[in-house]
C-alpha positions as CSV (number, residue, x, y, z in Angstrom):
1,M,0.0,0.0,0.0
2,N,1.2,3.5,-0.8
3,D,2.8,4.9,2.4
4,R,1.3,8.4,1.8
5,I,-2.2,7.0,1.7
6,N,-1.7,4.7,4.7
7,N,-0.2,7.6,6.8
8,R,-3.1,10.0,5.9
9,L,-5.8,7.4,6.6
10,T,-4.2,6.6,9.9
11,M,-4.3,10.3,10.8
12,V,-7.9,10.6,9.8
13,G,-8.7,7.5,11.9
14,A,-7.0,9.0,14.9
15,C,-9.1,12.2,14.6
16,I,-12.3,10.2,14.3
17,T,-11.3,8.2,17.5
18,V,-10.6,11.5,19.3
19,A,-14.0,13.0,18.4
20,E,-15.8,9.8,19.2
21,T,-14.5,9.7,22.8
22,P,-17.5,10.2,25.1
23,E,-16.0,13.2,26.9
24,H,-15.1,14.9,23.6
25,R,-18.4,14.0,21.9
26,L,-20.1,16.1,24.7
27,V,-18.2,19.1,23.5
28,W,-19.4,19.2,19.9
29,E,-22.6,17.2,19.7
30,G,-25.6,19.5,19.6
31,N,-23.4,22.6,20.1
32,E,-22.3,25.4,17.9
33,P,-20.9,25.3,15.3
34,A,-23.5,22.7,14.5
35,E,-22.0,22.2,11.1
36,F,-19.1,20.3,12.8
37,G,-21.4,17.4,13.7
38,T,-22.8,17.3,10.1
39,A,-19.4,17.4,8.5
40,F,-17.9,15.0,11.0
41,N,-20.5,12.3,10.3
42,A,-20.0,12.8,6.5
43,L,-16.3,12.3,7.1
44,K,-16.9,9.0,9.0
45,I,-19.0,7.7,6.1
46,E,-16.5,8.6,3.5
47,Y,-13.7,7.0,5.7
48,A,-15.6,3.8,6.0
49,E,-16.1,3.6,2.3
50,I,-12.4,4.2,1.7
51,Q,-11.6,1.4,4.1
52,T,-13.7,-0.9,1.9
53,I,-11.7,0.2,-1.2
54,L,-8.5,-0.3,0.8
55,A,-9.5,-3.9,1.6
56,S,-10.3,-4.6,-2.0
57,A,-7.0,-3.2,-3.2
58,G,-5.1,-5.4,-0.6
59,A,-7.0,-8.5,-1.8
60,A,-6.9,-7.8,-5.5
61,T,-4.0,-10.1,-6.5
62,T,-4.0,-12.6,-3.6
63,G,-7.0,-14.7,-4.5
64,A,-6.2,-14.9,-8.2
65,A,-2.5,-15.8,-7.5
66,E,-3.6,-18.6,-5.1
67,A,-6.1,-20.0,-7.4
68,K,-3.4,-20.1,-10.2
69,D,-1.0,-21.9,-7.8
70,V,-3.5,-24.5,-6.9
71,A,-4.5,-25.1,-10.6
72,E,-0.8,-25.3,-11.5
73,T,0.0,-27.9,-8.9
74,T,-3.1,-30.0,-10.0
75,L,-2.0,-29.9,-13.6
76,E,1.6,-30.8,-12.8
77,N,0.6,-33.8,-10.7
78,A,-2.1,-35.1,-13.2
79,A,0.2,-34.7,-16.2
80,F,3.1,-36.4,-14.3
81,V,1.1,-39.5,-13.4
82,L,-0.2,-39.8,-17.1
83,A,3.3,-39.2,-18.5
84,R,4.8,-42.0,-16.4
85,A,2.1,-44.5,-17.4
86,T,2.5,-43.5,-21.0
87,A,6.3,-43.7,-20.9
88,L,6.0,-47.2,-19.4
89,H,3.7,-48.3,-22.1
90,L,5.8,-46.9,-24.9
91,K,8.9,-48.5,-23.4
92,K,7.1,-51.9,-23.5
93,T,6.1,-51.4,-27.1
94,G,9.5,-50.2,-28.2
95,D,8.3,-46.7,-29.3
96,L,11.3,-44.8,-28.0
97,T,10.6,-41.7,-30.2
98,R,7.3,-40.9,-28.6
99,R,8.5,-42.1,-25.2
100,A,11.1,-39.4,-25.2
101,Q,8.3,-36.8,-25.5
102,V,6.6,-38.0,-22.3
103,N,9.5,-39.3,-20.2
104,F,9.7,-36.6,-17.6
105,K,10.2,-36.5,-13.8
106,L,7.8,-34.4,-11.8
107,S,10.4,-31.6,-11.9
108,G,10.1,-31.7,-15.6
109,F,6.7,-30.1,-15.2
110,Q,7.3,-28.1,-12.1
111,R,10.1,-26.0,-13.7
112,L,7.8,-24.8,-16.5
113,R,5.4,-21.9,-16.2
114,D,2.4,-20.7,-18.1
115,Q,2.3,-21.6,-21.8
116,E,5.3,-23.8,-21.7
117,L,3.7,-26.0,-19.0
118,V,0.4,-26.0,-21.0
119,A,2.3,-27.1,-24.1
120,R,4.2,-29.9,-22.4
121,C,1.0,-31.2,-20.7
122,T,-1.0,-31.0,-23.9
123,T,1.7,-33.1,-25.7
124,V,1.5,-35.7,-22.9
125,R,-2.3,-35.7,-23.1
126,D,-2.3,-36.1,-26.9
127,I,0.2,-38.9,-27.0
128,A,-1.6,-40.8,-24.3
129,Q,-4.8,-40.4,-26.2
130,S,-3.1,-41.9,-29.3
131,V,-2.1,-45.1,-27.5
132,T,-5.2,-45.8,-25.5
133,A,-6.5,-48.4,-28.1
134,E,-3.2,-50.2,-28.1
135,P,-3.0,-53.5,-26.2
136,G,-1.8,-53.1,-22.6
137,A,-2.1,-49.4,-22.5
138,V,-5.0,-49.2,-20.1
139,A,-3.5,-51.9,-17.9
140,R,-0.3,-49.8,-17.6
141,G,-2.3,-46.8,-16.5
142,V,-3.0,-44.9,-19.7
143,T,-6.7,-44.7,-18.8
144,P,-9.5,-42.4,-20.2
145,A,-10.1,-41.1,-16.7
146,R,-6.5,-39.9,-16.3
147,I,-6.6,-38.3,-19.8
148,T,-9.8,-36.5,-18.9
149,A,-8.2,-35.3,-15.6
150,V,-5.3,-33.8,-17.5
151,T,-7.6,-32.2,-20.1
152,N,-9.7,-30.6,-17.3
153,A,-6.6,-29.4,-15.5
154,I,-5.2,-27.8,-18.7
155,T,-8.5,-26.0,-19.2
156,A,-8.6,-24.8,-15.6
157,Y,-5.0,-23.6,-15.6
158,S,-5.2,-22.0,-18.9
159,G,-8.1,-19.8,-17.8
160,L,-6.1,-18.5,-14.8
161,I,-2.7,-17.8,-16.5
162,N,-3.5,-14.1,-17.0
163,A,-5.7,-13.7,-13.9
164,P,-3.0,-12.3,-11.6
165,R,-1.9,-9.8,-14.2
166,A,-5.5,-8.7,-14.7
167,K,-5.9,-8.3,-11.0
168,I,-2.8,-6.2,-10.8
169,V,-4.5,-3.8,-13.3
170,D,-7.5,-3.8,-11.1
171,R,-5.4,-3.0,-8.1
172,T,-3.7,-0.1,-9.9
173,A,-7.2,1.4,-10.6
174,L,-8.2,1.0,-7.0
175,I,-5.0,2.7,-5.7
176,R,-5.7,5.6,-8.0
177,E,-9.2,5.9,-6.6
178,L,-7.8,5.7,-3.1
179,E,-5.3,8.6,-3.8
180,T,-8.2,10.8,-5.1
181,R,-10.6,10.0,-2.3
182,T,-8.0,10.2,0.5
183,A,-7.0,13.6,-0.8
184,A,-10.6,14.8,-0.7
185,L,-10.9,13.3,2.8
186,V,-8.0,15.3,4.1
187,D,-9.6,18.4,2.6
188,S,-12.7,17.7,4.5
189,L,-10.7,17.2,7.7
190,E,-9.1,20.7,7.1
191,D,-12.6,22.2,7.1
192,L,-13.3,20.5,10.5
193,D,-10.0,22.0,11.8
194,G,-11.5,25.5,11.4
195,M,-14.6,24.5,13.4
196,A,-12.8,22.4,16.1
197,V,-11.0,25.5,17.4
198,Q,-14.4,27.2,18.0
199,F,-15.1,25.0,21.0
200,D,-12.4,26.6,23.1
201,G,-14.9,28.5,25.3
202,T,-14.6,25.8,27.9
203,D,-11.9,23.7,29.5
204,A,-13.5,20.6,27.9
205,G,-13.5,22.3,24.6
206,R,-9.9,23.3,24.9
207,L,-8.9,19.7,25.8
208,F,-10.9,18.6,22.8
209,G,-9.0,21.0,20.5
210,T,-5.6,19.9,21.9
211,A,-6.5,16.2,21.4
212,W,-7.8,16.9,17.9
213,N,-4.6,18.7,16.9
214,Q,-2.5,15.8,18.2
215,G,-4.6,13.4,16.1
216,R,-3.8,15.6,13.1
217,V,-0.1,14.7,13.2
218,I,0.8,12.4,10.4
219,V,3.1,9.7,11.6
220,D,5.3,8.0,9.1
221,A,4.4,4.3,9.2
222,G,7.6,3.4,7.4
223,P,8.2,1.5,4.2
224,G,6.5,-1.6,3.1
225,P,2.9,-2.6,2.8
226,G,2.4,-3.0,6.5
227,P,-1.0,-3.9,8.1
228,T,-4.2,-2.4,6.9
229,P,-5.2,0.4,9.4
230,T,-8.0,-0.7,11.6
231,P,-10.8,1.8,11.2
232,P,-12.5,3.1,14.3
233,P,-16.2,2.2,14.8
234,V,-18.4,4.2,12.5
235,N,-21.7,5.2,14.0
236,P,-23.2,7.9,11.8
237,T,-25.7,10.0,13.6
């Protein structure tokens, strides 16, 4: 996550927490300037919506990447089992040319990615299909069920090859939206600054103003994605 966004949202969350504290809420709720309460509740709603976008941005690539990893492992394992059975059959029949095209260890599939993996698994599947009618093929493990399993795994994996890349594009769009909406959120907070100082007619009001100003300090959360800021409870009134 962009550190600038993260730091600003943490600051806004701190201000919301300050204003929601019971003793501070007594200062501004129902008191002049009344616009503070209206603007503050609008700020909370916008902050909650931004938190939803933030969560979506954080999860944008994870699900697709995990699904691809699972499909990849499934394809590798299914193709390996079928390849070993086919290689055994072709060794028994003396067809060393086609055997060389399917005679791979599991690592021979695991080291390939994307289209290269699909191409190798497709070759294994096609050669296996071509020998199923030969005597002894099924007995040696070249079964229709295993061929179907590889075909299904190829289809599933092929559909996910570009999914993480597409999700990265989605995440980029979400980050842009976060930047725009967070900037607008900070502008709204600046409007509240001008009203928060107007509660200084009492000791409680001055304490509120001091706490509000402390919440307005942007603390650098440091590099790296870090944890998603935990939003304070949002209870629009």
